[in-house]
C-alpha positions as CSV (number, residue, x, y, z in Angstrom):
1,M,19.4,12.6,-0.5
2,R,18.2,15.4,1.8
3,A,15.0,15.8,-0.4
4,I,14.3,12.1,-0.2
5,H,14.8,12.1,3.5
6,A,12.3,15.0,3.8
7,E,9.8,13.2,1.6
8,W,10.2,10.0,3.6
9,I,9.4,11.8,6.9
10,K,6.5,13.6,5.2
11,L,5.0,10.3,3.9
12,W,5.0,8.6,7.2
13,S,3.8,11.6,9.2
14,V,0.5,11.7,7.3
15,R,-2.5,9.8,8.9
16,S,-3.8,8.7,5.5
17,T,-0.7,6.6,5.0
18,W,-1.3,4.5,8.1
19,V,-5.0,4.2,7.3
20,A,-4.4,3.0,3.8
21,L,-1.8,0.5,5.1
22,A,-4.1,-0.7,7.8
23,V,-6.9,-1.4,5.3
24,A,-4.5,-3.2,2.9
25,V,-3.3,-5.4,5.8
26,A,-6.8,-6.2,6.8
27,F,-7.8,-7.2,3.3
28,A,-4.6,-9.2,2.7
29,V,-4.8,-11.1,6.0
30,G,-8.6,-11.4,6.4
31,L,-9.6,-12.4,2.9
32,G,-6.4,-14.5,2.3
33,L,-7.0,-16.5,5.4
34,A,-10.7,-17.0,4.7
35,D,-10.1,-18.1,1.1
36,T,-7.3,-20.4,2.2
37,L,-9.5,-22.1,4.8
38,S,-12.4,-22.5,2.4
39,A,-10.2,-23.8,-0.5
40,A,-8.4,-26.3,1.7
41,R,-11.7,-27.9,2.7
42,G,-12.6,-28.4,-0.9
43,Q,-9.1,-29.3,-2.2
44,A,-10.4,-29.8,-5.7
45,G,-8.2,-27.7,-8.0
46,F,-6.6,-26.3,-4.9
47,D,-4.0,-23.6,-5.4
48,P,-2.2,-22.9,-2.1
49,L,-0.6,-19.6,-3.3
50,G,-3.7,-18.3,-5.2
51,S,-5.8,-18.7,-2.1
52,A,-3.3,-17.0,0.1
53,F,-3.1,-14.1,-2.3
54,A,-6.9,-13.6,-2.6
55,G,-6.8,-10.7,-0.2
56,L,-4.2,-8.9,-2.3
57,T,-6.9,-8.3,-5.0
58,F,-8.5,-5.7,-2.7
59,A,-5.4,-4.7,-0.9
60,Q,-4.0,-3.3,-4.2
61,L,-6.8,-0.7,-4.2
62,S,-5.7,0.6,-0.8
63,L,-2.1,0.8,-1.9
64,G,-3.1,2.5,-5.1
65,V,-5.1,5.1,-3.1
66,L,-2.0,5.6,-1.0
67,G,0.0,6.5,-4.1
68,V,-2.8,8.9,-5.2
69,L,-2.8,10.7,-1.8
70,A,1.0,10.9,-1.8
71,A,0.9,12.8,-5.0
72,T,-2.2,15.0,-4.4
73,S,-2.0,15.9,-0.7
74,E,0.1,19.0,-1.2
75,Y,-2.3,20.3,-3.8
76,T,-5.4,19.7,-1.7
77,S,-3.8,21.2,1.4
78,G,-2.3,24.2,-0.4
79,T,1.3,23.4,0.7
80,I,2.5,22.8,-2.8
81,I,3.8,26.4,-3.2
82,P,6.0,26.3,0.0
83,A,7.2,22.9,-1.1
84,L,8.3,24.1,-4.5
85,T,9.8,27.2,-2.9
86,A,12.0,25.0,-0.7
87,Q,12.8,22.9,-3.8
88,P,12.4,25.1,-6.9
89,R,13.7,22.4,-9.2
90,R,10.4,20.7,-10.0
91,G,12.0,17.7,-11.7
92,A,14.1,17.0,-8.6
93,A,11.1,17.4,-6.3
94,F,9.1,14.9,-8.3
95,A,12.0,12.5,-8.5
96,A,12.5,12.6,-4.7
97,K,8.8,12.1,-4.0
98,A,8.5,9.3,-6.6
99,A,11.6,7.5,-5.2
100,T,10.2,7.7,-1.7
101,V,6.8,6.3,-2.6
102,F,8.5,3.6,-4.7
103,A,10.7,2.5,-1.8
104,A,7.8,2.4,0.6
105,A,5.5,0.6,-1.9
106,L,8.2,-2.0,-2.7
107,L,8.8,-2.6,1.0
108,V,5.1,-2.8,1.9
109,G,4.3,-4.9,-1.2
110,Q,6.9,-7.5,-0.4
111,M,5.8,-7.6,3.3
112,L,2.2,-8.1,2.3
113,A,3.0,-10.8,-0.3
114,F,5.4,-12.7,2.0
115,G,3.0,-12.2,5.0
116,S,0.1,-13.6,3.0
117,Y,2.2,-16.5,1.9
118,L,3.5,-17.4,5.3
119,L,0.1,-17.1,6.9
120,G,-1.5,-19.3,4.2
121,Q,1.2,-22.0,4.6
122,A,0.8,-22.0,8.3
123,V,-2.9,-22.8,7.9
124,L,-2.1,-25.5,5.4
125,H,0.8,-27.1,7.2
126,G,-1.5,-29.2,9.4
127,K,-3.2,-30.6,6.3
128,H,0.1,-31.3,4.6
129,L,-0.9,-29.0,1.7
130,D,1.7,-26.3,2.2
131,V,4.5,-25.5,-0.3
132,G,7.9,-24.2,0.6
133,L,9.7,-21.2,-0.9
134,G,12.2,-23.7,-2.4
135,A,9.6,-25.3,-4.6
136,P,9.8,-24.5,-8.3
137,G,8.3,-21.1,-9.1
138,V,7.2,-20.3,-5.5
139,L,9.7,-17.6,-4.6
140,R,9.3,-15.9,-8.0
141,S,5.5,-15.9,-7.5
142,V,5.7,-14.4,-4.1
143,T,8.1,-11.7,-5.0
144,S,6.2,-10.9,-8.2
145,A,3.0,-10.5,-6.2
146,G,4.8,-7.9,-4.1
147,L,6.2,-6.2,-7.2
148,Y,2.7,-6.0,-8.7
149,L,1.4,-4.2,-5.6
150,C,4.3,-1.8,-5.9
151,V,3.4,-1.1,-9.5
152,V,-0.3,-0.4,-8.7
153,T,0.9,2.0,-6.0
154,M,3.1,3.9,-8.5
155,V,0.3,3.9,-11.1
156,G,-1.9,5.6,-8.4
157,F,1.0,8.0,-7.7
158,G,1.4,8.9,-11.4
159,L,-2.3,9.4,-11.8
160,G,-2.4,11.6,-8.8
161,A,0.5,13.7,-10.1
162,L,-1.2,14.0,-13.5
163,L,-4.8,14.8,-12.3
164,R,-3.9,16.6,-9.0
165,H,-7.3,15.7,-7.6
166,P,-7.7,12.7,-5.2
167,A,-11.2,11.8,-6.2
168,G,-10.5,12.0,-10.0
169,A,-7.2,10.1,-9.7
170,T,-8.8,7.4,-7.5
171,A,-11.6,7.0,-10.1
172,A,-9.0,6.7,-12.8
173,L,-7.1,4.2,-10.8
174,I,-10.3,2.0,-10.3
175,A,-11.0,2.2,-14.0
176,V,-7.4,1.1,-14.9
177,V,-7.2,-1.7,-12.3
178,F,-10.8,-3.0,-12.2
179,L,-13.2,-1.5,-14.8
180,A,-10.9,-2.0,-17.8
181,Y,-11.5,-5.7,-17.5
182,G,-15.1,-5.4,-18.7
183,A,-14.1,-3.2,-21.6
184,A,-11.4,-5.6,-22.7
185,K,-13.7,-8.6,-22.4
186,A,-16.3,-7.0,-24.5
187,V,-14.0,-6.9,-27.5
188,E,-12.5,-10.4,-27.1
189,D,-14.5,-11.7,-30.1
190,W,-12.4,-9.4,-32.3
191,S,-9.1,-9.4,-30.4
192,Y,-7.5,-10.7,-27.2
193,L,-4.8,-8.0,-27.3
194,P,-6.6,-5.5,-24.9
195,S,-7.1,-8.3,-22.4
196,R,-3.4,-9.3,-22.6
197,L,-2.4,-5.7,-21.9
198,L,-4.6,-5.3,-18.8
199,L,-2.7,-4.5,-15.6
200,S,-4.9,-6.9,-13.5
201,N,-4.3,-9.8,-15.9
202,A,-0.5,-9.2,-15.8
203,G,-0.7,-9.3,-12.0
204,D,-2.6,-12.6,-12.1
205,V,0.0,-14.2,-14.4
206,V,3.2,-13.0,-12.5
207,A,1.7,-14.2,-9.2
208,Q,1.1,-17.7,-10.5
209,V,3.5,-20.5,-9.5
210,H,3.2,-22.1,-13.0
211,A,2.8,-19.0,-15.0
212,V,1.4,-20.5,-18.2
213,A,-1.2,-18.6,-20.1
214,A,-3.8,-21.3,-20.1
215,K,-6.4,-18.9,-21.6
216,P,-5.8,-16.9,-24.8
217,R,-6.8,-13.6,-23.1
218,L,-4.0,-13.9,-20.6
219,P,-0.5,-12.6,-21.4
220,T,2.6,-14.8,-21.4
221,L,4.9,-14.4,-18.4
222,E,7.3,-12.3,-20.4
223,L,4.5,-10.1,-21.7
224,A,3.1,-9.8,-18.2
225,Y,6.3,-8.4,-16.8
226,L,6.5,-6.0,-19.8
227,D,3.0,-4.9,-19.1
228,L,4.0,-4.0,-15.5
229,A,7.0,-2.0,-16.8
230,L,4.8,-0.2,-19.3
231,Y,2.2,0.8,-16.8
232,F,4.9,1.9,-14.3
233,T,6.8,4.0,-16.8
234,T,3.7,5.5,-18.5
235,A,2.1,6.6,-15.2
236,L,5.3,8.1,-13.9
237,G,6.1,9.7,-17.2
238,L,2.7,11.4,-17.4
239,G,2.9,12.4,-13.8
240,A,6.4,13.9,-14.2
241,L,5.3,15.8,-17.3
242,R,2.4,17.5,-15.5
243,W,4.4,18.0,-12.2
244,T,7.2,19.9,-14.0
245,R,4.7,22.3,-15.6
246,D,2.3,24.8,-14.1
247,T,1.2,24.4,-10.4
């Protein structure tokens, strides 16, 4: 617990943490509000939650970069040697750092998801288009959106621990979250499997109120949650493998 407490203090004492969070909030609030106002005026095919979550598409990148920086900052600043001297058990050091980032990411992800939802519903209330948390699928959708943001953050953390270079890990994160979509779409004439395994598509499905795979390239709800678990465990597993080896 002492190691986790130390990592918690370290995480929140770094300026980049607050900058990444500020950018994530700006995207989540600004774009979510703009998209909700625009969609409410049209009302055709209107999705009250999808519009509120529009800003999370870009907020996820900020949180992913936060995960990258949490894993690479000690390598870029040269403080990794003193850190490992204070905690020579590398596995324990990685576990403490991963647990700290996970707790922060889960908290921030849920706050952004519920904040986006509440802001969007406040805008829609006057038009009688709002939906309550008690409506079927709404609470699951909101909490799953926050969970997805947490997973993206941890994927960034795992890539940072694996590559140990912020620019390289950020580029890999962008490839996994955004650029993989084009590659998967290019082979859809042969197979939809790559598209069904995309992290971004899994996030889209779990954040839907009625999570039905209307398109063959989208995973089912069960597969989408499995995708999130696979990305989470794979990224952390690779990061832990590299972290426990040479510095």
